[in-house]
N, C-alpha and C positions, 0 to 999 in steps of 0.2 A: 321765519320758521315754517316748516311744512304744515299743512292743515292736519288737525287731529282726526281720528276716526269719526267722532261725533260730528265734527264740522263737515266732513265729506258727506256723511249721510244726510245731514240737515240741508246742506246746499243742493244736493241732487234731488232731494224730495221736493224742495221749494221751487226748483226750476220747472218742474212739470206739474202744474196745477190742474184743476178741473177743466178750465177752458182749453188748455193745451192738449189734455187727454182727449177731449171731445173733438178737437181739430184733427188729431192724428187718426182717430177712429173714423171720422167722416171722410177723410182723404183716402183711407184704405177702402172703405165701402164704395167710393166713387171711382178710384183709379187702380185699386189693387196694390200689390207690392211695388216698391221702387225698382228701378232697373238693376241696381247692384244686388238688391235682395232677391230678385227673380233669378239672377245668375246663381246665387248660392242655393236657392230652393231647387233649381233644375239639377244641380250637381247632386244634391241629397236624393232626389228622385232617381237619378241614374245609379247612385250607389245602393239604393234600396231602402227608402225611408219607410216603406210599408211594413207594419208590424213592429216598428222600432219604438223604443222609449226615448223621448226627447226632453232635454232641459234647455230652456231659453233664458239666458242670463241678460238682465236688463230688458225684459220682454216688452216694456212699454204698454201700449193699448192692446197687445195680443195679436197683431196682424200676422207676424211670421208663424206664431204658434197655430193660428187658425189654418194657415196654408199647409202646415205639416199634417194636421189632422185630416184635412180635405184630401190629402194624398195618401192616406191610409196609415199614418202613425198610430201605434197602439195607445199612446198617451203622451201628454206634454205637460211639464211642470214649468211655469214661468215665475221668475224672481225679479222683483223691481223695488226700488226704494221709494217710489211715489205711490201713496195711497190712492190718488186719483187715477193713476194708470192701472193699478190692480183692480179697482172697481170697474173701470171701463172694459178691461180685458175679460173679467168675469161676465159682464153683461153681454159682450160680444160672443163669448162661448155659449151662453144660454140661448141667445138669438139663433145661433147656428145649430143648436141641438147637440153641442159637444160637451155639455157640462159634466157628463160622466167620465169623459176622457181627458178633460183639461182641469188643471188646478193652478191657481195663481196666488202667490204668497208674497207678503211684504218682507223684504230683507236686503241686506247688502250682499250682492253676488260674489264679492271677493272673500266674504267671511262665512256665509251661510253654510249650513250642513246640507250638502246637495245629495239628492237620491242617486243611486247608481243608475246609469243610463247608457244607451248606445251612442247617442249623438248629443253634443253640447253646441249651442249656437250663441254667438255674440254679435248681433247685427248693429254695427255703429255704436258699440258700448265701451270698448277699450279706451276710446278717445275721451270718454267722460271721466275717467279715473286718473288722479294724479300719479298713481303708481300702478303699473300694469302687471308686475310680477305676481302679487297675491291673487289677482283675478285669474290670470293664466294658470297658475298652479292649482287653484281650486277647480277650475274647469277641467284640467287634465286629470285630476284625481277622480272626477265623476264620470268621465267618458271611457267607455270600453271599446269604442270603435272610431268615431269621427269627431273632429272639432272644426266648425266652420265659423269664420268671422270676417268682418268688414272694417277696415281702418282707412284713415286718410292716405291719399296717394303721395306719399313722401319719397318720391323718386322722379327722375327725369325732369321734364319742363315744368311739372307741377310743384316740384319740391319747394322752391323759394317763394313763389306766389302764395302757396298755402302757409308757409312758415311766417311770412310777413302779415298775412291776414289774421293768423292765429295770434301773433304778437299784438296786433292792433286791437283785436277783440278782447284779449286778456287785459290789456291796458285799460280799456273802457270799464271792464269789470272791477279793476282795482280802483279806478276813479269813483265808481259807484259804491265802493267799499263792500263789495260782495265777498263772501267767505272763500269762494273757490274761483279758479280761473274758468274761462268760458269753454276752453277746448284744450286738449293735450295731444301732442304728436309724439308717439313713442317710437323708438328705434326699431325698424323692421328686423335688423340683425339680432337685437336682444330678444324680441318676441320669438324669433325662430330658435334661438339658443335655449330659451326656457322650455319650449315645447319639445325640442329634440331631446333635451335632458330628461323630460318626463316620459319619453318613449314614443314620440310621434315623429312622423316624417311628412314633409310637404308633398301633397298629392296634386293640387291644382292651384293656379293663380290666374286672375284676370283683372283687367282694369275697366272701370266704369266712371267716366267723367272724373270727379275728384276723389274717387274711392278705389281701393284695392280689395279684391275679394280673394280669400284664401280657404283652402280645405286641407286639413291635416288628417292623416290616418295613423292609427296606432300600429307601431311596428311589431309584427308578430315573430320576427326572427330572434 
């Protein structure tokens, strides 16, 4: 049977504890954004992130949110299922002096009542959810301008190595009797169809190691 809503929320929250949150935050302070995240951030800057309202789904320790604010975003609301990540993100915002423009809330990004925004970001988040459609639909309902996201590179020479690694990792999770699989690879075709149906068109795409970076823009025609 597929996992229930509560099982999804509990498993994702447990996966990212205080130690993990601290590691993520320290890595960001030491190294900045990952290569794939920098690609997405650069696109948003080019599109005009300054003065925009941002929603960061699965915000983690707040790294991407901080970069949007540093680049002039008017505000950023981050949603995450991990209390540890929300605490760390709030601390990071306070350290940078962005506490008045940043707000981090505990919640399921696929179900939360999201504020109206200009840009919605999902940085390596879709692959954490067993079902992508509710997350994508919620994101598209909140965004008035752009949706940026990063997903596994499920195409070309990386397709089968990634799928094999995912199968092996999920098998380990099952052996450990975890409630949720370790990683989910969702169809790129289905992701595109959901966003197109919601009124978005694919604007940009780039590859970075094992990740694919996408930017979709709301179709005004």
